[in-house]
VEXDREN-2710 file (C-alpha; in Angstrom, 1 decimal):
% VEXDREN-2710
k/r/px/py/pz
1/MET/-44.9/20.9/-44.0
2/ALA/-44.2/19.5/-40.6
3/THR/-44.6/16.1/-38.9
4/THR/-47.0/15.1/-36.2
5/ASN/-44.1/15.1/-33.8
6/ASP/-43.9/18.9/-34.3
7/LEU/-47.4/19.6/-33.1
8/LYS/-48.0/22.4/-30.6
9/ASN/-51.1/23.8/-28.9
10/GLY/-52.5/26.7/-30.9
11/MET/-51.0/25.5/-34.2
12/VAL/-53.3/25.7/-37.2
13/LEU/-53.2/22.7/-39.6
14/ASN/-54.6/22.4/-43.2
15/LEU/-56.2/19.0/-43.3
16/ASP/-58.3/17.9/-46.3
17/GLY/-58.8/21.6/-47.4
18/GLN/-60.1/22.8/-43.9
19/LEU/-58.3/24.7/-41.2
20/TRP/-58.1/23.0/-37.8
21/GLN/-56.5/24.5/-34.6
22/VAL/-54.7/22.1/-32.3
23/ILE/-56.3/22.3/-28.8
24/TRP/-54.5/19.4/-27.2
25/PHE/-52.1/16.6/-28.3
26/GLN/-50.3/13.7/-26.7
27/HIS/-47.6/11.3/-28.0
28/HIS/-48.5/7.7/-27.2
29/LYS/-46.3/4.6/-27.5
30/PRO/-48.4/1.4/-27.1
31/GLY/-46.8/-1.8/-26.1
32/LYS/-47.0/-3.2/-29.6
33/GLY/-46.8/-1.3/-32.9
34/GLY/-45.6/2.2/-33.8
35/ALA/-46.0/5.4/-31.8
36/VAL/-49.1/7.6/-32.4
37/VAL/-50.1/11.1/-31.7
38/ARG/-53.6/11.7/-30.2
39/SER/-55.0/15.1/-30.7
40/LYS/-58.1/17.2/-30.2
41/LEU/-58.7/19.7/-33.1
42/ARG/-61.2/22.5/-33.4
43/SER/-62.5/23.5/-36.9
44/ILE/-61.8/27.2/-37.5
45/SER/-64.8/27.6/-39.8
46/SER/-67.5/25.8/-37.8
47/GLY/-66.0/25.6/-34.2
48/LYS/-66.7/21.9/-33.8
49/THR/-64.2/19.8/-32.0
50/VAL/-63.0/16.4/-33.1
51/ASP/-60.5/13.8/-31.7
52/ARG/-58.0/12.6/-34.3
53/THR/-55.1/10.1/-34.0
54/PHE/-52.1/10.3/-36.3
55/ASN/-49.3/7.9/-36.8
56/ALA/-46.0/9.4/-35.6
57/ASP/-43.8/11.1/-38.2
58/VAL/-46.7/11.6/-40.6
59/LYS/-46.4/14.8/-42.6
60/VAL/-49.1/17.4/-42.0
61/GLU/-49.6/20.8/-43.7
62/VAL/-49.2/23.8/-41.3
63/ALA/-51.4/26.8/-42.3
64/ASN/-49.6/30.2/-42.4
65/VAL/-51.4/32.1/-39.7
66/ASP/-50.5/35.8/-39.1
67/LYS/-51.3/36.8/-35.5
68/ARG/-51.3/40.6/-34.9
69/THR/-52.2/42.6/-31.8
70/MET/-54.9/45.0/-32.8
71/GLN/-57.1/47.5/-31.0
72/TYR/-60.9/47.2/-31.1
73/LEU/-62.3/50.5/-32.2
74/TYR/-66.1/50.2/-32.6
75/ASN/-69.0/48.2/-34.0
76/ASP/-70.6/49.8/-37.0
77/GLY/-73.8/47.7/-36.9
78/THR/-72.6/45.2/-39.5
79/SER/-69.0/44.5/-38.5
80/PHE/-66.5/45.0/-35.8
81/VAL/-63.6/47.4/-36.7
82/PHE/-60.1/46.7/-35.4
83/MET/-57.0/48.8/-36.0
84/ASP/-53.4/47.5/-36.3
85/THR/-51.5/49.6/-33.7
86/GLY/-48.3/49.6/-35.8
87/THR/-49.6/50.5/-39.3
88/TYR/-53.0/52.2/-38.3
89/GLU/-54.6/49.9/-40.9
90/GLN/-58.3/49.2/-40.1
91/LEU/-59.8/45.8/-40.5
92/GLU/-63.5/44.9/-40.5
93/VAL/-64.4/41.6/-38.9
94/SER/-67.9/39.9/-39.2
95/PRO/-69.8/39.2/-36.0
96/GLU/-69.7/35.4/-36.8
97/VAL/-65.9/35.4/-36.7
98/VAL/-65.8/37.5/-33.4
99/GLY/-68.2/35.1/-31.8
100/ASP/-68.3/35.0/-28.0
101/ALA/-65.6/37.6/-27.8
102/THR/-68.3/40.2/-28.2
103/ASN/-69.3/39.5/-24.5
104/PHE/-66.0/40.9/-23.4
105/LEU/-65.0/43.5/-26.0
106/LEU/-64.7/47.2/-25.0
107/GLU/-63.7/50.0/-27.2
108/ASN/-59.9/50.6/-27.3
109/GLN/-59.2/47.1/-25.9
110/GLU/-56.4/45.1/-27.5
111/ALA/-57.0/41.6/-28.9
112/ILE/-55.1/39.3/-31.2
113/VAL/-56.5/38.9/-34.7
114/ALA/-55.4/35.8/-36.5
115/THR/-55.6/35.9/-40.3
116/ASN/-54.8/33.4/-43.1
117/GLU/-54.3/34.6/-46.7
118/GLY/-56.2/37.8/-45.9
119/THR/-59.2/36.0/-44.2
120/VAL/-59.8/36.6/-40.5
121/LEU/-59.9/33.3/-38.8
122/TYR/-60.6/34.2/-35.1
123/ILE/-60.2/36.8/-32.4
124/GLU/-58.2/35.8/-29.3
125/LEU/-58.7/37.8/-26.1
126/PRO/-56.6/37.8/-23.0
127/ALA/-57.4/35.0/-20.5
128/SER/-59.1/37.5/-18.3
129/VAL/-60.5/41.0/-18.6
130/GLU/-61.6/43.7/-16.1
131/LEU/-65.2/44.9/-16.5
132/GLU/-67.6/47.0/-14.5
133/VAL/-70.8/45.6/-13.1
134/GLN/-73.6/47.7/-14.7
135/TYR/-76.4/46.1/-12.6
136/THR/-76.9/43.5/-10.0
137/GLU/-79.5/43.0/-7.3
138/PRO/-78.4/44.1/-3.8
139/GLY/-77.2/41.3/-1.5
140/LEU/-78.8/40.8/1.9
141/GLN/-76.8/41.6/5.0
142/GLY/-76.8/37.9/6.2
143/ASP/-75.8/36.6/2.7
144/ARG/-72.1/37.5/3.1
145/SER/-71.0/34.3/4.8
146/THR/-72.8/31.9/2.4
147/GLY/-71.3/30.9/-0.9
148/GLY/-74.3/31.8/-3.1
149/THR/-74.3/33.6/-6.4
150/LYS/-76.5/36.0/-8.2
151/PRO/-76.8/37.3/-11.8
152/ALA/-74.9/40.5/-12.8
153/THR/-75.0/42.4/-16.0
154/LEU/-71.6/43.7/-17.2
155/GLU/-70.8/46.9/-19.0
156/THR/-70.7/44.9/-22.3
157/GLY/-74.3/43.7/-21.7
158/HIS/-73.1/40.1/-20.9
159/GLN/-74.6/38.4/-17.9
160/ILE/-72.6/36.2/-15.5
161/SER/-72.9/34.8/-12.0
162/VAL/-71.1/36.7/-9.2
163/PRO/-70.9/36.2/-5.4
164/LEU/-73.7/37.9/-3.3
165/PHE/-71.4/40.6/-1.9
166/ILE/-70.7/42.2/-5.4
167/THR/-72.5/45.5/-5.9
168/THR/-73.4/47.6/-8.9
169/GLY/-70.5/49.8/-10.1
170/GLU/-67.7/47.5/-8.9
171/ARG/-65.0/46.4/-11.2
172/ILE/-64.4/42.7/-11.4
173/LYS/-62.1/40.3/-13.2
174/VAL/-63.8/37.8/-15.6
175/ASP/-62.4/34.7/-17.3
176/THR/-63.0/35.1/-21.1
177/ARG/-62.9/31.4/-21.7
178/ASP/-65.9/30.4/-19.6
179/SER/-67.5/33.7/-18.4
180/SER/-66.6/32.9/-14.7
181/TYR/-66.1/35.4/-12.0
182/LEU/-62.4/35.5/-10.9
183/GLY/-62.4/38.3/-8.3
184/ARG/-62.7/42.0/-7.5
185/VAL/-60.3/44.5/-9.0
186/SER/-58.7/46.6/-6.3
187/SER/-58.7/50.3/-7.1
END
């Protein structure tokens, strides 16, 4: 048990029998009355986000979440297989739990796998990854000075928007949170 004053971003709470991850929180002391804690919580099971306000010093149950760095091995068609790099134990994760992380997962890539009582809650990728552009239309000679974008398919099969000067075969850095182009990777 913890109090609402102990909240931190990323913390997982057990509220009303459901697991919620703290995305954002703020302590607020209005002119009258007691202090409150405003928070934005994301449901682990459904992914929906809600705003919730707690009175200060209210006890909340913190879920025991085990976060381990694991290596992604392969997709066997029904699940994604991850391996604990310390114990070499393999763990099968359903595509529903992996979610949008599939857009950026390459074999042998490391990711953080969060579990609670043996159940995989979510997969956490680094903020950015380096991927190769599998295909993109060639840019025109005069397009280099304009700020336009074009679609590009990455080696994972995911499609993002890139600047016109990017060519097929280049390695680029991509933000895993919103699929945005961050820049070229120098060789």
